[in-house]
N, C-alpha and C positions, 0 to 999 in steps of 0.2 A: 529410589536410586541412590547410590552411595558415593557420588561424585563430591569431591571436597568444596566447601565454600570458598569462593575467591574473595579474600579480604581486601578492600580498597584502601590505598594510601595516597594522600594528596601529594603530587610533585611540587616541591617548594619553588621550582622554577616557573610554574605556570600559575595562573589565576585560580581562585577557589571556584569550585563548580557552582552553577547557579542555583542548584537545589542542595546545598551543603547541609542544611538543617531540615530534613524531611518531615519530621514531627511537628516542628514549629511552624513550617510553612503551611502544612495542612490546617493546623488549628486556626492560623490568621487569614487563610486565603478567602477572599471573596471575588466572585466574577464581576462585581461592579468596579472593583479596583482594577482588574484586568482591562475592563472597557474603557476605563479613564485614561489608560496609556495610549489609546488610539488618538490620532489627530482630529478625526471626525470631520463632519461637514455641517454647515449651518442647519438649525432646526432638529438636531439630534440624528441626522442622517448618517449612515455608515455605508461606505462603498469600497469594496475589496481593492479595486484598482488604485483608489486614492491612497489607501494605506500601503500598497505594495510598491508604488513608484512615485506618485505625484508629492506625497508629503515629504520624501527625501530630497526632492528637488527644491520644495519650499523652504526646507530647513538647512539648505546649504550643502547637501551631500550629492548633487546631481552628477558630479564628476567622478563618483565612486563606480568601479566596475560592477554591474549588476549580473550579467551573463558573460561567461567565458565560453564561447562555442567552438567546439572542436569537431571539424569536419571528418569525414571518413579518409580523405587524404592528408590528414594531420594539419591542414591550415587552420589557424586560429583566428577568431573575431571576437573583439570585445564590444559588448553593448553596455554603455554606461547608463546610469538611472535617468539622466536627462534625456538621452537619445531614445531609451525605451519608452519614456513618457511621451516624448513627442510622436513616435511611430504609432503607439497605441491610441493616441489622440486622433491621429490620421484615419486609423482603421474605425474608430467610433464615428467619424465624419462620414466615412464611406458607407457604413451600415445605415445612417440616417438617410444618405442620399438614395440608397436602395429601398427605402421605405420600412426598415425595420424598426418597430416600435418597442417600448419598454415591455419587458415580459416575454417577447418572442424568443424563440430558440435559435441559437448559432451552434452548428455541429461542426466539429473539427475532425478530419481523418488524415493525420499526419504524423510523422515520427518526430524525433527530437530535433526539430529545425527551428531557425529564428522566427518564422511565420507563426508557429504554434503560440509562442509567448505573447507576441503582439496582438494576435487574434483574441486570445484569452483576456488579456487586459483591456483591449478595446472593446470587447463584448460587454464587460462589466461597467466600462465607463459609459457606454451607451444606455446601460440599465436593462439590456438584454440578458438572456441566460445561456451560459456556456454548457455544451455537452460534448466532452471529448470521447472519440471512439478509438478502439485498437486498430491500427493500420493493417493488422493481419486478418481482421474480419473479411468474409466473403460477402457477396451480394446479398444473400438471405438475411444473416444477422443484422446488416445494415438496414435493409428494408424493414425488418421487423421493429427496430428501435425507432426508425423515423415514422413508421405508421403510428406509434404511440405518441410520439413528441410532436410531430408535425413542424419541423424546423422551417424557418424562413430562408436560412442561408446555410450552405455547406462549404467549408474551406478545406481544400485537399489538393494534391498534386495532379498533374496532368496524367501521368501514369496510373496512379490509383484510380482516378476518375474513369479512364478507359476500361480498366480491368474490373472494377467493382461497382460503379455507380451508373455508368452509360446503360448497361443491360437492364437496369431497373428504372431508369429516369421517368418513363411513362407512368409509373406507379406512384409517383411523388408529386401529385399536383400542387401540393402546398408550398413546394420549394420555389421561392422567388428568385433565387440566384445561386449560382455555383461559383465561387472564386477559386481560381487556379494559381497556385503560388509560383509556378513557372510558366504561366500562359498556355496557350493551345486552344484547340477546338473544344466547344462544349461548355465553356465558361468564361467569365471576366478575368482579366489579367490582373494579378495582384498589385504588381508595380504601378501599372497605369491608374488603378483606383487610388493608391496612396499617394502617388505624385499629384493628382488632381485635387487632394484634400489638404486643409490648412493644419498647422501644427497644433494651435490651441483648441481645446474642447472643454466645455464646461461639464464636468463630470456630474452625471445623474445623481440627484439627491435621493438615493433609495433608502427606504426605511430599513431598520435592522432585521425585520422579518420578511423583506422582499426576496423573491426567489433569485438565486445567483448562479447555481450550479446543478446540473442534473447528471448523476452517475448511474449508469445501468449496471445492475447485477442480477444474475439469474441462477446462480449456483449451476449444477450439472444438469438440471432438469427444469422445465416449466417456462412459462412465459417471462421474458425479461421484465424486471422491476425497475422503474426509474426512481431512485432515491433522490429527493428533493432537498437541497441545502441552500441556506440564506446568506445574506451578506455579512450578518452578525457572526458567522462562522469564523471570520477572520480573527476575532478575539481569541478563540481556542486555538486556532492555527499558530498564531504568534506565541502565545504562552506555552503551549506543548512543545513547539520547537525549542523554546529557551529551556524548559525544564527536562523534557524527556531526551532531547538530542544535545542539550547544553550548548546551544548555538548562541552567537552573538554577532554584532555587526562587524568585527574584525576578522571573522572566520572566512576560510576558503571552504565551501561546502559542496559535497557531491551527493545527489540522490539519483540512483540508477535506475529508478522505477520508469516503466513505459508510461507515456503521457496519457494512454487510454485508461489507466488503472487509477483509482482515487488517490494513491499514494503520489502519483506523478503530478497531481493537482495540488493536494493539500501540503505536501512537503517537497514537491518538484517545482512549484510555482509560488504559492501564497505564503506559507509560513516563513521561508528564508528571505523572501523579497520584503515582507512586512517587517522583518528584523533589520534588514539593510545590509546583509552580507554579500559576499560574491559567490556566485554559484557556477559550478562546472556543468556544462551540458556536452555530452558525447553523442554524436549522431550515429555512431556505429553500434552494432550489437555486441554481446558478450565476446571477449578475448582475453584469456588470462594475462598474456604478456602486455597486451595493450592497457589493460586496466592497471596493472602495477606501474607502468610507465606513466600514466596519467596521474596516479596517486603521488608518485615521487616527483615528476616534472612540475606539476601544479602546485605542489606543497599543500595538499588537501589536508585540512585539520580535522574535519567531522565528515564521515562517510556513512550514508544510509543505504542498505542494499537489501537483498533478499536471501533466504536460506538456500534456495536453489543456486544462486550464484556462489555463495559461501562453499557449498558442496563441490561445485565445479572447480573452484580454486583449490580446495583441499585435494581434489583428483589431480590436478595439475602439478602438485608437489611442493615441498617446502623450500626447494633450492631457488624457485622463481622469486619470491619475495626477498630472499637473501641477497639477490643481486641488485636490489633497488634501495634507495635511501627513503625510507618512510618515517624519518624522524619527526616530520611535521604532523604526522598523523596522532591525534590524541583521543579520539572517541569513534568507535565504530558501533552501529546499530543495525538491527535487522528486523524485517517484517515481511509478512506474507503468508507464512504458516509457522508453527512452533518451531523453535531452533533447537535442534538436538543438542544434548550435553556435550558430545564430542566436538561439535563445531565451536562452541563457546571456548573450550579448552584449546582447541587448535589455533584459535585467535591469539591466545597468550603465547603459544609456542612459535608460530609463524610470523606473527605481526608485532609481537610484544604487548599486545592489548587483548583483553577479553572482549567478546562480541555481546553487545547488550540487546536482548530480545525485548520486544513489546508487542502489545496486543491492541488491535482495534478492528473495526469492520467498516465497510462502505456506509453502513447506516449510521455509525457514530460519528463519521466525518473527520475525526482526529484520534490521536493516541489517547487511550484511556488507561492502561496499565503499562508499566515499564520498569526496566532496570536502569537505575540513574548513575551518573558519573561518580557520585560519592558514596554510593550504597554497595554493600557486599552483594555478591552475585551468588545465587544458588544455581548452578548449571542445570538448564532444563526448565527453569521457572520463568513465567511471563513477568515477574516483578510484582510491584505494588501499584495501587492506583495513583493517578495524578492528583495533586492538590485540587480540590473543587469536584472531585468524582467520588461518589459513593458506589461501591461495588459490593456485591454479596453472592453467596452461593445460596440458591433456593430450590425448593421442590414444588412441583405442581400437584395439588390434591384436588379432590372432589369439591373442596370448599374455597378453592383458590390458590394463591401462592403464599408460601410461608419461607421465611429465611432459616437457613441452617447454622446454628451457632458453633457446633461441635467442629474442631479442626479436622482437617484430613477426611472429610466426608464429601463424597462426590454428589454433585447436583448440577443445576444449570447456572451458568454465570448470568447475572442480572445486574443492571445499573439504574440509579434513580435518575429519571429524566430532568432535563433543565440546563444542560451544559450548552453553550451557543453553537456548536458544530453538530448538534444532534439533527438528524434528518426530520423534516417536517411532514413527510407523507411519501407514499409511492403515487407517481402521477397517475391519475384516473383510476386509482385502486384503494379507495378509503377503507373498504372491509379488510383488504390484506394488510394494510398499515395498522389498523386497530387490533389485529390478532397479535401484534408484536408487544402489546402492553397488557398488564394484568396486575391489579392491586397495587398501583403506584410504582411498578418496576417495568423497564424495557428488557424483554427476555431475548437473550442473544442467540439461543439455539446451540451455543457451545456448552459442552459439559466441562466441569472443572473441579478443582478443590482449593481450598485455602489452608495454609499450614498454620501452625501455632504463632509463628512470626509475621503473619499477615501476607505472606508471599502467595501468589496464585499460580496454579499448575494447570495446564491445558490437559484434558483427557481425550476429547474428540468432539466432532459434531454429534448431535443427538442421534442423527440417522446413520453414523458410522460406527457406533458402538456395537461390539460384538457380544452376543449373549450365548455363553457356552457352559452347559452343565450347572447353571445357577450362578455363574461368574459373569460380571459386566467387565468387559476387556476394552480398554482404550487403544486404538491402533498405534497411536503416536508413542506410547510407551514400549511397545514391542519393536517399532521401527528404530527407536533410539537405541535399544540394546543391540539389536543387529548391527547398527552403525558403529558401535564400539569395536567391532572386529575389523582389523586392518584391511581385509579383502573387500568389505562392502563400502561402496560409493553411495548408493541410494537404496532405500527400502520402502516398500508399500505393503500394507497389511490389510486383509479383508477377512470376513467371515464366510465360510461356505457351508451349506447345509449338511447336517449330520443326522442320522436317524435316532441315535442315542443322546447326543448332546445338544441337539437343536442346531447349533453352529460349531465349527471348530476353526481355528486360526490358520490361515494360509498367508505366506510371505512371498513377495516377488522382490528380487534383489538385482541390482546392477553392480558390477564389479569394478574395483580400481584397476588401473594398468598393472600388469605384471601378474594378474590372477586370471584363471581360466575356469569355467564351469566344470565340475567334476562330482562324481558321487562322494569322493573323499571329502571335498570342501563342503558339500551339502550336509553331510553327517557332522562335520566340525561345526557348521553354523547352528544346526539343530541342538547339538550338545552345549554350545555356548549359551544359546537362548534358554535351554532348560535350567542350566546351572544359574543363570541371572534371574529368571523369572519364575521358575517352578513349572512343573509339567501342566498345571491347569491353565496357564496363561500363554506358555510358549507355543510357537507355531507347531503344527503337525506336519506341514509340508512346505517345502521352498522350491520356488521356481526361479530360474535364472532368466534374466532379461537384458538386452543391450542397453535399454534405457526405459525409464517409466514415463507414462503419459501425465502431462502437467497442464494446468491452466496457465493463462498469460501472466498471472500474478504468482506463479510458482508453485502452487498447491498440487500434491499428488491427486490424481482423479482416481480415488479409490472406487467410486461407483462405476467408472469405466472399466477398471481392473475386474470388478465384480461382474458386469454385464458381459464381458469377453469370457470370463471364466465359466459362466453359467450358460452362455449362448443366448443372452438376451438382446433385444433391440438396443443399439448404442445411440440412437438419435442423431441430431444434426451436431456433430462434434464441433464444428466451426463456431457454434454460438457459446461454447463453454467459457464461463468467467466466473470469478468468485470474489467475495468480499475480502478486505484486507485481513 
């Protein structure tokens, strides 16, 4: 790709970025020092809830706004750290009264509402295990995940319970209680439970390796996998929020991730609260005008969102941000799938700021590779590894795994295990977990390359790569080139069978407003791709679509596109969910 490097210059009117000296920080960094920044509990215990709320109260910051909650009707409620600490203690008391013991699972099936954050923190205080679910899940994916984890308690709304849980309740004998945030039939009333509980609660003295959070990820096929994360993960959440998102306690921060997604927990709850900043929480789903109004009105300084949302903002036009005062915004980051170069450059044009891509997965628990506030950006790159993270490009051989030293050589992205947020297993699937590791590496399943400057570039999932006439083609590269064309809002690329080439590239595109499908436009897009990519890599065919199928985390479901193209079974689409 020939996009220009974006050279970073420090604004003299603002503080220096936290990771101003990347090389020096990487040399000096030790996870032990990052652990020492936690408040901790007696006996070497670490509890996420203590680090996220109670320590701030104990250290005199209880009056600071923790959550600014914006309801659908635009009403605003501030929850300060002291109030959040008291409410979460009440929920921990309620769990104890319900007979929930340490290590038992508590599921949430909620949107971005106050009860979600109270339930999460109270669950950790009790020493129980949080498992957030997407509120869009239907009964079957909910049942499947509950059958694996056997939760003791579910916290949800009356409406979600009636529609999604009541039909399967008889299949959930392990469920001790359902707590309904707005009361009603079928469960216990949230308000009644909390009103009956005391404010103070002695937070469980959980060991660093005690299970804290369970995140289900299944990709687009297969049985859901419950990735297990521990209380020690807060060490990584806190330090990566500081380094990768340049976040500090004086920031107003907005993470738009759905709470059912790992990002909605790691950086929508734990990281920012552990740092002690003020977090914006919007109950409503995406709306371009609403988002710009929130960014301007709440004076958001750091914004963490997803490529899908950025593309939707691009589609809404550059005149919308121009109508709002975004002068407080100083850092924008994105995660969910690789960020196309055009989106990075659009950020500079429309927002006055480039968008910083980063890479991680449900299994890694936190950001592993990122573009930093002080670092030059190569549009389309994932960036460079976090301090404390060793990343490499490797190949699997008959003798094991070997690192690839030569730059710009494609292989599998691998990480040295040992960072605190690393998953510690798949619940009840030891063999599946063991297959993720070989020869001292965690194997991500993502194909990538590393350039001579140490920047990593995403190529594709190992099972997404297209093999055509001896070439290995990463769909993301083709999609990025198509998105350079002003007509294209979204692109999805797959390989389709071909008797001569094994596979050929086919693209599906959704168009921006003002453009309509036509043979002329199809020819123009094909010519653009051939010019930029060469005939061996460019798509042979393009289909127009009103929109492309996506997971809740924003990834294009290429395997679903392929299933539909080839007439293959699509499976239960309601279960689709992917790693970060």
